[in-house]
C-alpha positions, -999 to +999 in steps of 0.1 A: +608+228-122+582+206-149+603+177-161+586+181-200+583+213-214+553+209-245+556+235-272+529+239-293+533+265-328+496+279-331+491+293-368+455+295-377+449+265-354+412+278-341+399+247-354+418+221-334+439+238-310+410+235-283+418+194-286+447+192-282+449+210-251+423+194-239+443+161-249+471+173-228+454+178-196+442+139-195+476+129-196+490+105-176+522+120-170+515+156-155+547+170-147+544+195-177+539+231-186+524+240-216+542+270-241+518+283-267+534+306-293+507+322-308+526+329-342+510+364-358+474+340-365+449+360-378+414+335-373+403+330-334+429+311-320+444+333-300+411+346-281+408+301-275+443+303-263+436+333-238+407+307-221+437+286-210+458+315-194+455+304-161+471+266-176+492+275-201+522+300-210+513+324-239+536+338-264+525+365-294+549+370-321+550+381-359+543+358-388+581+342-391+570+306-392+570+269-374+604+266-369+611+302-352+581+297-330+595+268-317+626+276-312+617+309-290+594+291-270+623+264-265+644+289-256+623+299-228+627+260-208+644+251-186+625+214-186+657+187-191+631+168-219+609+188-242+586+181-272+568+202-297+532+193-306+513+209-336+482+226-330+463+198-353+472+175-328+454+148-302+475+125-278+465+096-263+464+099-229+495+081-217+513+098-252+532+119-223+539+091-199+556+058-219+578+086-240+587+098-204+598+064-192+613+048-233+638+078-226+641+069-195+644+031-199+670+040-224+700+062-216+716+060-249+690+078-263+687+115-268+648+112-283+617+092-283+596+092-314+562+069-318+537+060-347+507+082-358+481+082-372+466+112-402+434+110-415+427+081-414+467+066-427+481+048-392+518+057-397+541+027-387+576+038-383+607+018-382+634+007-348+658+039-347+680+030-380+712+059-390+715+045-421+674+049-432+675+080-416+698+099-440+674+083-468+643+091-460+624+114-434+602+085-415+604+105-374+574+134-368+581+164-355+566+151-323+589+130-299+604+139-266+640+153-268+669+154-244+668+197-237+704+198-243+706+172-268+681+200-293+702+222-317+672+239-328+653+241-353+668+260-393+644+288-400+654+296-436+641+255-441+603+257-460+598+218-461+615+188-438+623+203-413+622+176-393+642+158-410+665+181-406+666+183-369+669+145-367+699+145-398+717+174-371+710+153-342+727+122-356+759+149-367+765+150-332+760+115-324+722+112-308+700+086-314+667+086-317+642+051-301+613+043-310+584+025-292+561+006-315+527+023-309+502+045-324+500+079-289+492+106-315+469+117-344+471+142-366+437+159-384+434+162-418+443+188-433+470+208-410+503+209-408+503+170-422+479+185-454+511+182-481+510+143-475+505+121-507+501+084-511+538+071-521+533+064-553+524+097-562+557+108-558+567+087-591+549+109-615+583+136-612+560+167-631+531+173-609+540+203-591+539+192-550+557+167-563+585+189-582+585+208-552+587+180-528+625+170-551+637+198-548+636+205-507+648+172-504+676+180-528+683+210-502+685+182-475+706+165-493+736+184-502+734+204-469+745+167-453+762+156-482+738+127-486 
């Protein structure tokens, strides 16, 4: 049985999925399985995935969104650890090794997360802080999690699925551990394409900012923050 199950939700990712998979194959930690969930892609994502069919498991479903794709992939795993890797991510070679060792060395934590790079922007995160987590979403979805502590993603949410996951786990008494290293990069224009510089969110009349605030309000009401 592999120690880690890597679940990749794939939707129209023909320009990034091959680089994502190749970065996983270059990992120094190699006791893992890869489950790619093709979420109703209409481009060449599925043919590209099939080129790796001897190395990965492929699930195909009608388009349901990333949260459902992640949940459906997780249901098929038996590994003690799981990690959700978006199709536009490129892992550093020692990413899995460092995350795995971090969880082994910090048994108080249920998951471990790291710094990352999105396009040219470096996201240097913080040590785990429950109060900060209640105020802002600062932990990326791509974190290594104890499978038994994973409660599932809320498929009804359009945004902040990652923030919702970590708040849900916090509610159940599960905390995270921060690795202060850049261990992966995200291609600009992919799943984080809606990211804007922090000062933009002060311009309340912008449509994108309004949607951001509305989504944030849903999370705050859900957890009474």
